[in-house]
N, C-alpha and C positions, 0 to 999 in steps of 0.2 A: 781795643777796650783797656780798663784800666787794671794793671797786676794788681793782684790781690794773695797775699802769703797767708799761707793755714799756719797759725801758730802752736800748732802741735806735731812736733818733730817725729814721733811713734812709728814703728814699721808695723804696717796692719797686713792682715792676712785672712782670706776666706776660701770658702769653694763656690766659685765662680758656673757651677754646671748644676741641673736638680739632680736630686738623690735617686738612684734606685740603679736599676741592671743597666749598663751601655758600656759600649765598647773602653769611652774614654772619657775621663773626668778632669777639670782643670781648675789648678787651685792658683789665685792671685799672690804675690805681695808686694807690697808698694810702700817707698820710705826711704830717706837716703842712707844708705849702709845697707841697705838689704841684698844686696848681690855676696857681701860677705857675710852676712847673719846666714842666708841660704846654704853658702860654702860648707857651712859645719856639717849638712845632713845631705848634701853632694857636691862632693869633691871637685867635679872636675870646674867647678865655678871659681875655682881658687886662684886659677890661673887666669882668667877671662879678665882683659883690659876693654876701655871704652871703645876701641878699632873692632872687638870681636863682636858688639851689640850686634842684637836682633838676626842672632844665628841659632839653628838650632843642634845642642846638645846632647848625646846620650850617654847616660849613666844608671846607677843604680843611687835610690834615696837611702839615708843607712840611719838606725838606730844612734842611742846616744853611747854603746858598745861596739860599734860600726858593722852591726850587724845588717843586713838587707832587709827594705821593706818592702819596694816595689822597684821595678823596672820602669824608669822613667824618660821622655824627654824632657829639657828645659831650655827656656828664652831668656837670655837678661835683656835688659834694656836699662839706657842711662837717659838722665836730664839732659834736655828736655823733651826727648825722644821717644814719648809711651805715651800708654791712654791718660795717666794722671801728670803726666808732664814731671813726673820725679824718675828717679832712680826703681825699676820694676822687675820680677821674675816670673815669668809664668812656667808654673810645673804641669806637665800631662801625663799624669799618671791613668792606671787601669782604672776602669769606669767599677760602681758598685759602690756600696757604703763602706767596707774596710780601707783600700788604700786611699784614698783622698782623707778620710779622717784621721789616720796612722798620721800622714804625711802632715793634716792641720796640729795634730798633736804634738810631734817632733818641731815646727816651728815655733810655737809654743815656749815650750823647753828652751828654744834658743832667744827665746827673750821679744818676739814678736807679738801683737795684740790681734785678737778677733776685730776685724772690721764692724762698723755699725753698717744698718742699709744704706747702699747708695755713696758709702764713705769716698768709693774711687772714684765716682762719677763728680762728686763733691770738689773733692781734691782735682780735678780736670778743671772744674769750674773756677775754683780759689785762684790754681796755678794758672790763670789765665787762658788755658788751651780751648776752652769753646766757651760761649756766652750761655747765658739761665737758661735761654730758648734751645740753644741746641741742647743744653742738659736735659730737658725736659723731653725731648724730642725722643732719647733715648729712652726713657721711659714708657714714651707711647710706643716704641717700636716694639717693647718687648711685650707689651700689652696688646699688640694690635688682633684685632678680631677677624681683619678681613685685611685681603691683598691689596686693596685701595687704600685703607688704613695705613699699613705698614709703608706702602709709598708717597702719603701725605707726611705721615713723621720721617720720613728718608727727606724729603725737601727742607724740612727743619733741621733735619741732622747734618746736611749738607750747608746751611747758614743762610738760608734764603730768607727766611722770617727777618732773622739779626740785618741783613742786608736792607731790608726794604724797611726796617724801622730807623737803619742809621742813616739813610737815604732822609728821611723824613725831619729828623735830628738834625741834621744837616744844612738844611734849609731853614728849621726854626732859629737855630744857631745864628745863621750866618743875618736873619734880620732883626734878632736880638743884638748882634754885634753892632751891626747899623744905627738902631734907635737908641743906644747907649755910648755912641759916640757922638749923635747928636744933642743926647743930652747934655756929655761931659763939654762941648762946645756949641753951650747954647745960646753962651753971649756973644760969641763971634759972627760974623758976618757969611754962612753959608748955606747955599742950597738944602733946605730939607725936602726931607721925601714925602710926598704929598698925602694926605689920608686915604685917596683913593688907589695909589698905586699900594700901600698896604693892605688895605682892606681886598686886593685883586691877590695878592700875595698869599697873606691867610687863606681866604677862600680856597685858592689852590692845594694849598697844604692841609685844610681842612676834608676837602673832598677824598685825598690818598689816604687819609686816616680813616675817612668813614668808609672807605672801601676796604680797606684791611678788616675793619671791626665787621664788616657785614656778613666777613668768611666763618665766623663765630660757629652760624649755624650748621654749616656742615663739619666743622674741626670740632665741634663736641660732638655730632652725629659719629664722626668717624672713630672716634677715641672715646666715648662712654656707651654710644649706640642709641637706640631709639626705643623706646617701651609702648608696649602695644596689648593693652586688656580685653582677654576676650571675655563679654559678659554679657548676661542674661540670666534667665530663669533655668530652673533645672531642666536638663532632660532637651534644651533644645539642637543639641551637636557642638558644644565649644571643645569638646575632648576630641571628638572627631574630625572637628574643624583641625586644634592643633597638631594631631596626629598627621593628617594630609598634608600640611606646610610642611612640616619636618621630614615626610615622608617614612616614617616608622611609627609602631605602635609604642608610644609614649606614655601615655596617659590611658587607664582602663577604661573602656566605654560598655557600658552595659542599657539595658531597656527601664533599671533600676533608678529613680531620680532620686540623685543625693549622693552618688559615686564620687564625684569631687568633693571632699571635704577640705581637702588644703590647696592653697596656689600650687600651681605645676609651671616651670618656668625652664626655656629652651631657647636656643640662639638659634638663627637662621642669616644668610646672606641675601639682600637685596639691593641690585644696582650696584654691588659693592660695597655695602652699609651693613655695620649688622644690627639684626632687629633682633629685640627681645621679645617673646612671644610668651605672654602671662594667662596659662588657662586658669580663671578664676571658678573658686564655688558658686555654684547655684544659687540666686538669691531667692527665698522665700521665704515664710514662716515655717519653724523648727523648732522642735522643744529638746533638739540631740544637740546637747553643749559643745560636740566636736565639731557638728556642721554648722554650730551657730561660730565657734572661734574661727572657722574658716570662711566665713561669710565676712567677720572684722577683718580678718587679712584683706579679703578682695576689697572691700572700700578704702583700705587705705593702699594699694596698689592701682585702684582708679585714679585716685587725688594723684598719682605719681607719675603715670601715663602720658605718651606723648600724643596718643590716638586710640581712640575706645571703638572697639569693632563690637557693635550692639545686636545680638544674634537674637532673630524669631524664626519659630517653626513654622513654615508655608503651607504646612498641611492640616496643624491644628489652627492656625490662623492667629491674629492679635488677640491675647486674651486679658483679663483686668492686671493679671500679675505684671503683663509685660508691659502695661501702661505706668504699672505703680512703679516700677523699676526705673523707665526712662524719665520719667517726669525726676525722680531724685539720683538722677545722674550728674556729674559736673557740667558746667557750661565750657566745655572742651571739644576739639574736634574730634567728629564722631563719622563712623558708618555704620550704617544699617545693612547686615548680612542675612539675608534671607536665604535658609537653610530649607533644603529636601526638596531639592526641581526633580528628583527621581520618583516622586507622588504626587497625587493629585493635588494643586494647590488651592486653598482656599481664596474667595473671591476678594476679600478685605487686603489682605498680604499681596495679591497680584498687582492691585489698584496700586500698592504703595510702591510697588518695582516700576509703576508705568514712567516711562523716558519723559513724560510731561513734565514729572515733578523731580527729574536729575538736577535740576539748575539749582531747587529748593534744597533739596532732601538729596543727600549721597547715600544711594543706597544700590543693591544688587543682588542678583540671584545665584543662589550655589549649589551643590550638591556635594557636600562632605563626604558622602560615600561613596560617588563615583567620580569625584573629582571636578565636575561640569561647574565652570565658572572661575575656576582657582585662577588660573592664569589673569582673568580681568579682575579679580581680585588684587593681586599681585601689583599691578598697574596702578589701580586705585589708592593702594596704599602707597605707592613710590608717589603720586601726584598730589596726595595729602600733606605728606611729608615732604614735599620740594624737593624729591631727590631724583625726579628721573630726568636722564640727561644728564646729569652730573660731569662736570670735566675738570678732571684736576690741572691746573693750567699754572697754578702758583702754591706757593706755602699759603698754609691758614694757621689763624688764631686756633692756638689747640684747645685750650682748656679756661677754665673759670679766671683765674687769676690774670690771664694773658687779656681776657676780654675787659676786664674792671680797669685794668691799666691804660687799654689802647680809650675806653666809651671816657675814662676820667680826662686823659690826654686831648680827646676833642671838645669835651664840654668847656675847658679850658682854651681852647681855641677858638669856640665858638662865643666865650664872654668876652675875648680880645675882640672880636667883629662886631660885636653888641657896643665894647666901649669906645670902638670909633665913631659910630654914629654917634654918641652921645659927647664926642668932641675933649673924650679924656686925653690927657696926658703922654708923651711919652713913657714916662716912669710908671702908670697905670698900665699900659699895655706890656712893657717887661716882667711886670709880676705875673701875669698870666702866662706872657708865653717861657718863664721860667717854669711854672707850675706843669707844663703840655711838657717840657724835657726831662723836669724828675719823673714823671708817671711812666714816660717811653722809657727811661733809663732804669726806671723799676722794672720792668716787663723783659729787657734785655740782660738786668741784674747788674747794673752798674753803680745803681743807689738802692737796693732791694735789702731792709731789715734782715738781720741776722736769723730772727725768729719764723720768717717768712721764708728763708733759705733752709732750715731745719725742718719746718715741716713738709717742704718740698721735698728734700731729701730721704727724708723718714719713710716717705711710701715707695721707694723704689726697693729692690729684693736685694738680699746680703749677695755679695761679689760683686755687683755692679757699681 
């Protein structure tokens, strides 16, 4: 990839571990001359040479009067062999609030500047050590909500997505070079590549590109998670279902309708994917302003949900309120959950759960109280979200930015194929091939605008 240098030579510092009580805390410093700067507070670094890099040293960090701040260990790095590919120092001090903050204060006195969110990783990218897709994988690994999500991030962090995109870019570039050579020598008597061969090559490239783009559903699910809204009228057992799936009493459960007045959300893991469960306020007519506000939030969550669990009370049967709620739900993936199988079922709801209707209506019977049917419910959710049996065998498109880049590249390739059918010139085909290269280059960070880069790294935590 092209080497891009950061124009800001300043030395940055930040605490790289979460605040609070802990055995250790890590303070990072990066930038040309930072070893000399840190030596002002950690004397042992004053004699460190490049050959001594990446060794652990023990010393005391000192304040401006030479008094000890904390007992520390310190690791110096020299460019380009560091996380940022710059000169760098990692100071390991005692955990808690006081030690790391006192060290940061001393570094600022010595001339360092506080790092912005994601600035260490941004420098690693700008200095050519990692691609943009690898940089985004760093954030994905930190924010991973499941082990499978972490493993997916590790594949991209290892550079698998970058390599797959680079292979496609090389194939496009080879074809573009061929077409441009034939354009340059169009007046000479040379053998031209046939339109059929160009089309076959493009179709193969498009197939590989589309195959990678199709991984976005899983990549988005692992990184962002799927949102499931539990919906129904008051007192059908929505909160009981939430508690049963969480295996803990998270929501208050009573026989009084309208207990849940605001949404309650919690995360579970299903087949390795993070799932956000939304226990919504019961939808019904109410004069209580607090309950009505909760219902307004419920409607917003329903709109944003990937799947709706529409709950019915199997004992009471289907009511006019149930029908009114069902008719006002958006047209999206829905699973009808008939609760209270531990009680005598109403004939109408029993018929709704009949196997004869399963192909047309996704529905099943459970008891949130006893746990009956919960395993079947989880299996049905996995099937409807298309995550059942997922096997992480390659890197995934991890976020919407990457997905937009690769779909735009696929569209350019599709247009190029269409132009062949219209007998367009090599010059026209070359335009679409260059567009596809630019979109893929943006995905891995070789042609990405500064405002997009700033937006990406601003989402990182400080110290990373």
